[in-house]
N, C-alpha and C positions, 0 to 999 in steps of 0.2 A: 504493500500500500504506500502510495506516495505521501510523505509527510507534509508536502507543500499543498496538497489538495485542500480546497476550502469547503467546509460544510455549508449547506444552504442557509443563507441569512447570516453567516459568520463574517467577522472582520478578517481580511487577509492578514496572515502573520500571527493569528491568535488561535490556531487550530491544532497545535502540536499535542496538547494534553489529551483530547479525545482519542487521537491515534495511539498515544502512549497507553491510555486506559484500555484501548482495544487489544494491544499486545499483552497487557497485564491480564485481561480477561481470558484470552486464548491460553496463556501460560498457566493461569490458576485453574482453569477447567481441567487441564491435563493432570493437575495435581490432586484432583478430587479423590482419587483412589490410591494415592501414594502415601507411604508412611511419612509422617511429619507435617502434613498439611493442616491437621487440626491444631497442632502446637503452634504453627505459624499464625493461624487465625487468632488463637488465644494471646500470643505475644503482641500482635499488632493491636488487639483490643485493649490490652493492659496499657501499652505505651500511648495510645491515642487519648486515653482518659486523663493523662497526666502531662506528657511532654511531646508526643509525636503529632505532626500536623495532618497526616493523612488518615481519614476515618476508615474503619474496618468494613464498611458496608459493601464496597466493591468486591473485596475478597470473599465475604460471606455470600454475596450474590453469585459469584462465579462458582464457588464450591458447591453451593446448593443447586445451581443449574446443572452442574456436572454430575451430581448424585442426589436427585430430588428426594429419594426415600430417606436420606440422612439430613435433610434440610433442618428439621427441628433440633437435631443433635448439634448441628453447627450453630444454630441460633442460641442454644443453651450455653455452649462453649464461649461464644462471642459475648453474651450477656455476663457470664461469670467473670471473664477476663476484664470486661469494661468496668464492672463494679469493683473488682480488685484494683484496677488502675485508678479509679476514683478515690479509693482509700489511700493509695500511694500519693496521689496529688494532694489529698488532705494532709498527709503526714509531712510532705514537703512544705506546704504552707504553714503548718502548725509549728514545726520544729526546725526548719532550715531555711526560712524565707530570707533572712538577712544574707545568707550565703548564696542562695539560688536566685535572688531577685534580678541581678544583672543578666542572668541567662534568660529568664522568662520575659522580661521587659527590656527591649521591645521585640525580641526575637520570636517569642511564642505568641504573645498577645500584647496589646497596647496598654499604656497607663490609663488611657481613657476608658477602655473596656473594663479593666480591673477596678477602677474607681466606681464605675457604674454598677458592677456586680455588688460591690460593697454597699451601695445605696439600696439595691434590691434586697439585700440581706437584713436591712433594717425593718423590712416589712415581713412578708411571708417567705422565709428561707426555703421551707419544704416545697412550696409551689414553684419557686424560682428554679430550684434544682431539678424538680420533676419536668418542668417545661424544657430546660436545657438538655435533659437526658433523652427526651423523646424527639425533639426537633433538631434542625440543622444548626441551631445556636451553638457556638463553640463550647463544648462541655468542659474542657480542661480549665477554662477560665474559672468556672464555678467550683470545680473540685479543689483547686489550689487556693482560691479566695476563701473557700469555706474554712480551710485550716487557718488562714491568716486572720480571719474575722471571728474565729472560734464559734462557728456554727455547730449546733448539736451533731456529734458524729453519728448517732443512731438515725437522725433525720436524713443525713447525707446518704447513708447506706440504704435506708428504706426508699427514699425518693429515686436513687440511682437504680436500685433493683427493679422498681416498678416501671420507670421510664425506659430504661435500656432494654428490659425484657419485652415491653410492649413494642418498641421500635424494631427490634431484630426478629421477634416472632411474627410480626405482621408481614414482613418480607418473606421469611422462610416458610410461613404457613401457606402463603399464596403459591409458592413454588412446590411445596409438598402436595398440595391439592391439585394443581394444574401444571405439573412439571413440564410435560412435553409442549403444551401450548405456550407457556411462559418462555421456555427456552427458544422456541421458534420466533416469538415476538421480539425478544431481546436481541437475538442474533441478526434479525432483519433490520431493526431500527437502533442498533447499538450507538451509532454516532449521535443520534438525537438524544438517546438516553444519557450519554456521557455529558453532553451539553447541559442537560437537565440537572445532573449532579453538580456541575460547576455553578449553575444558577442557584441551586439550593445552598451551596456553600457561601456564595456571596450574600444571598438572602439571610443566612444565619447571622453573619456579621452585622448586616443592616438592622435585623431584628434586635440584636443585642444593643445596638446603639440607641434605638428608639423605644425599647421595651420599658414600660413604667410599672 
């Protein structure tokens, strides 16, 4: 596939990532039945909830499409890893923020986003974490900030478990029930799907900026 090809309606020069995601998709589908694929999904889910910028959804999707009957298992692994990663993010914020601050700001998230989450935590912290866990809003900002602002740890775990499980099982459940049809649809319209993922990511940052 030509990396210079332009997706319909796309701006020339900004199309490399969907083609990169396409290659990732093809590669991870082949991993669906290989040893180690589940651990890779778990590791990415852990890292994404605390420090890693790439969400595990694409890998979850590709693995589930490659083995639809294992989709719910992949979702469980992804959710467990994500909740564990949220705990790690909390621990970083709670006990190592002074050391880690220069790494997270501005490389992982902005000072503006961090301050905004702090203001959200003055209201309903559980609802804020639940919303971030389920939506494209950058989740790691909330887990790290929860530790910095001393949000209730049980509230973080409960909201993370509920939101992350709902998010991942919603995707995996559809593939489990309609595996062949979903696989055909994704492969046919993957470039559009990749652009949708990018739009959701941008939308998440905008939602974080304007969420009240």
